[in-house]
N, C-alpha and C positions, 0 to 999 in steps of 0.2 A: 297430622296427626296424633291425636289423640292416643292410650296406648290404649290397648284393648281389655277390654270390660266382660266378664262371666257373669252371668243372671243362671239361676238355678232353682229348682224345686227344694221344699223342703228337704227330700231325702238325698236331692244331690244327683241322682242317678240320670236324669231328664237336663240339660245345659243348651245355653246359645252363647256363646262368644259373637259378641261385638265391636266393629272395629268403626273408626270413626266418630262423629257428631249426631248424636238422633237430629233428625228433621222435623221435629216436633214433639213437645214434653207437653203433657196435658192431664187434666185433671173430668172423670168424668161424673155426674151426680145423678144420673137414671136409675131408677130401681133395679133393673140389668145386672146393673156394673155394681148394684151393694149386695146385692145377693152372691155376684160370681164371687167379691171380696172378702166377705161377711164385715167390709168396714162402712164408711158412709160416702165412699167416694171411691170413684176409680183410679191411681195415677201411673202413666207409662208414658217410656218413649218409643217412637219411633222410627225407626232404621231404614236402610234400603235393603231390600232383599239380599243385595250382591254383598253387603257389611255382615251378613248374619249367619252362625253355621251354626245350625244345630245338631245336638248329640243326645241318646241315650234312646229311650221307646217312648210316645207320647199315645195319649187317647181323643181322637178328637170329637169336640162338642162342636156343633154348628145351629145357631141364633141369626131366628131375623128383629134387625133393629126396625122402629117405629117407621123407619125410611123407607122401610123396604127392603136395608142392605143386608147380604148374611155375611155372617161374622164367624167365621174356623176357627175356635179356638183350642190349642194342643196344650191340653194337663198330662202330670203322673201318672201313668196308672199302679202308681206304689203308694202316695202319699195324697195324691189330689188335688197338688199344688198349678195352678195354670202360668205357664213359662214363654211362651208365644202364643201367640194370634194372628189375624188378617182379616181387612176388607176386602170383600168380592170386588168392590167397587178400587180398589185402589189395592190389585196383587202384587206391584213390587216393591210394596214396604210390610214391612215387619214390625207387630208393637210388643212390646215387651213392658211387662209389668215391675214400675220401677223398685219397685220391694224386693222383686226375686235378685235384684242386683247386690243386697243386703247394704247397702251403702249410703250410709248415715250423709255424706257428701252428695251425694246423688246431686245434680241437679234438681232446681227451683222448675215448678209447669211454668207456662209460660202462654198456655190458653186453660180456657174454665167452661163447659158446654153441658146442657143438661139444669139448668144453675134453679130454674121452675121446677127442681126435686132436689134441690140441695140442702141439707139440715138445716136447720136455724141458729147452729151452735157456732158450724160455720165461717169461716174468713177467710178468702182470701183476698189476696192483696191484692193493692188498686193497680199496680203496672201489669198485671197480665192480662189477657183479652179476651173480655168474655162473649159470651156464644151462648145463645139458648136456641 
């Protein structure tokens, strides 16, 4: 098993400690992820819920995806950074935005989704599985 990793919001009040390997690492180019992150895509790692320990206060925001699936986002009420979320279709999996780990050596994505909304200047490695 890998060492535990800690993700946190910008101010450090909300934290998610994860153990073990992620079950999925992906980037999402949907417009909602672009708005949520303020970037060209979302980049996240998913872990079994049993391997995630969250501490600190969080505010919840629920969004309905194009698919109709509801996603529960949890962000810091002080600094506003999202630290974890889950999809109602996969309640036993917690997603953590990869940037919240503040680790430039964090895993590369293995999946790229919603590429029809991908910015033209974004280039995803050929060995990444592409889905739309």
